[in-house]
C-alpha angles and dihedrals in degrees: 000000000000129000094261092049091049091051088051091050093050090050093048092051095046092048090049091052090052090047091049090057091052094040093046091052089049097049090044089054091049099042104024087214124113090199093055092040089055095047096048098039097046093045092051095045093048091054092045093048091055092043094048092048095050091047090053094049092049092046093053091055092063120078 
């Protein structure tokens, strides 16, 4: 993994942590349950982190 790809991965992870906090607050407000909030927020963020990183890598391969 090159330097540019590593920077992209770090950016992806940091953005997902930020998003997890926002999404967690939203799901807690909606459900009122820490267990449900954790399940939904983490599930969504894991999928989005992988999706975003793949998109970044593919994008960097096109001029």
